[in-house]
N, C-alpha and C positions, 0 to 999 in steps of 0.2 A: 427648172422653174418650180416643180412640185416640192422640191426640198425646202422651199421657203414658206410653204403653207402653214397656217396656224389653226389647227382643228379644234383645240381646247375642249376635249370631251369631258362631260360631267354626268353624274348619275343622279337620278331622282326616282322616288318611289311612286307607284301608281296602281290603282285598282283597275284591272281589265276583266270585264265580265265576271266580277265578283271574286277574282283571284289576284293575289298580290304579285305584282311584277316590278322589276327594276328596269328603268329606261335610260339608255346611254344616248345622249344627244351631242352633236358636234356641229361646227360651222360647215356650211355647204356653199363654198365660193363658186360663183359663176365661172365656168372654165371651158376653154376649147383646147384640146378635145374634152368630151364629157368624162366625168370621173365615176369610179366605183370605190366602195369602201370595204376594207376587211376589218371586221370588229371581233376582237378576241376578248372573251369574258374569263376572268380568273378570280380565285378567292385565295386569301391568305390562310392556309391550313395550319401553319405554325410559324413562329417568328422567322422571317427571312425565306420561307418556303411557299411557293405559289403552286396552285393546282388549276389547270385549265378546265373550265366547265362547259364552255360553249363557244363556237365561232360561226360567223356567217359572212358572206359577201353580199352587199346590198347596194342599190342605187339611192336608197333613202338617206336622210340625214339623222337617222335614229335607229336604235336596235333595242329589242326587248328580250328579257329573260325572266322566266317565271320562278318564283320562290315556291318550289313544290314540296319542300320538307325532306327531299331525298338528295338530289344533286345540289340544291342550294337551300340552306337551312337558316333559321333565325340564329343569331350569334356570329354569323359569317361576316367578314370584312371583304367586300367585293370591289373589283376595279375593272374598267374596260380600256383596252388599248386599240387605237384606230390608226389604220394606214390607208391613205388614198392612193389610187393608181389610175392611169389612163386606161379607158376601156379598150381602145384599139392597140395600145402598146403597153401591156401590163408590166413590162420591165421598168417603165417610168413610174417610180414610187416616191411618195413623201416619206419623211422620217416618221416612225411610229410615235404616237403621242398617247400617254397614259393618263387616265383620270385620277383624281384623288380617291383614296380608299373610302368606300361607303359602308358604315357599320349598320347592319340590318338587325333590329331587335329592340330590347328595352335598355334604356340608359338612365342612370341616376346622375343628377347634377346637384351638388358637386359629386365627383366620383368617390371621394373619401372626405371624412369630417374629422376635425380636431376641435373638441368642445371641452368646457370646464365644468366642474361640479358646482355650478352657481345657479341652477334652476332656470336658466334662460332657454327659450325655445329656438331651435334652429330649423330652418325650412329646407326640406329635401324634395326636389322635384323628380317625379318618375315620368318618363316619356317614352313613347314608341316612335321609332324612326320610320316604321312602315305603316300603311293604312290598316284599319281594323275592318275585316270583311264581315258581312252579314250572311251567315250560312243559310238561313231560311227566313220565311216571312214572320215566324213566331219569335225569332231570336232578335234581341236588341243588339245593336252594333257596339259592343263593348268587350273589353277583356278585363276580367276580375283577377286581381293579384292578391294572394294571401301573404301578408308580411309577418316575419318573425325575427326575433333577436336572439343572438347567442353570445354569451360571455366567453371570450377566449382567454381571459385572465392574463397573468404574466408568466414568464418562463419558470419562475420559482414558486408559483402558486397554482393550485388546482382551480378551475373555473368555479366561481361562487354565484351569488345572486346576480340578477341582471344589473348592468351598469347604466343602461339607457331604457327609456320608455318612449313609445310611439303614440301619436295622437289617434291612430286608427290601426286596426288589425287587417283591414282589407281596403283596397282602393280600386275604383273602376276607371279604366281608361276608355273614354267615350270617343266614337268616331267623329273627327272634324276634318275639314279639308287640309291637306298637307301644306305646310309652309316651312321652308328652310329645314326640311327633314324632321319636322315636328308634326306628327300625324295624330297624336292623342297624348294628353298629359294630365297629371294630377299632382297634388302636393300633400305632404305629411310632415308633421313637426317632430323633431327629435330632441329629447331633454335628458340630461345626465341626472342620475339619481344621486342625491346628496346623502352619503351614508355615515357621515361623522366619524369616518375611520381613516387613519393615515395609512392607506394601502397602495400609495404610489399610482403612477399612470397605468391605466388598464385598457385593453383593446376588446371591442365587441364587433360584431358584424350584423348587418341587416340582410335578410334573405327575402326574395320575392319569388312566388311560385304561381303560375297561372292555374286557376281552378275551374272546374266545370266545363272544360273545353272538349268538344268532339272534333274540332279541326286539327288534323295531323300536324299542321305547321306549328301550332301553339302547344299542343298536348305534351310533346316530348322536350319542351324548351324550358331551361332554367336560367334566368338572367344571372349575370355576374353579381357577386355579393358587394355590399358597400362596407368598407372598413371604417369603424368609428373609434378614434382614440380619445379616451376620457382622461383629462388632466386633473390630477388630484389637487385640491386646494386645502390649505390648513384651516381647521375649524377651531373655534374658541373653546376654552375649558372653564368651568366654574367649580370652585372648591372652597371649603371652609376649614379652619383649624382653631383650636383653643378658644372656644366661644368668647366673644362675639365677632371674631375676625373673619370677614368674608371677602374673598377676591372674586370680582365679577369678570364677565367675558372681556370687557375692555381694559382690564388690568387694575381697576380701582379697588 
């Protein structure tokens, strides 16, 4: 009968006594005999490779693990696997069920951008999937990110002047109640520089770096870059010859 259980484990972030924790919750069906749960926490250390970080046997319908900056760090993708078994007869077990992977850290939406040299502003959302802790009474509950851009150029060109500009060099992620793995967010606009040069499509990246952090969890963390592809647009030319013939931008 246990093989037909549907536990549906899921991970949510939570602040517990001022420290960032992940909580694995699962359905707790009324059952005779009473059930226990084996909860196995693991992280994706590299594509296709799992690393076990914690496990426990519990009577509760949830399990916590702390993001301590050592065993579990920002940037990790974490999952929990739950197996139910009868307390009196442990050999009666349900099939293990695994949660979706939970990415803990800073995310950019969209994760990459393709924009044109047309001067239009494009909105980039920066969000934290984990809650922002308040280390002390004098500290405001926020993470400040320093934003920078780097021109990667093209394979046949050395990097030149910046291809993109941002509306801000710093953004503050302020603590708000977590909702659907959004615990803090800010927006910044990205605009391609119109350079009047036929230089082809070029690639830049946006980097974000936490600044002024004493918290070990954030201090050694660098979020993943955002790749921005700038699509070159043809620009008009104006020239004159044998006075008074003038060819204008629109060809007249």
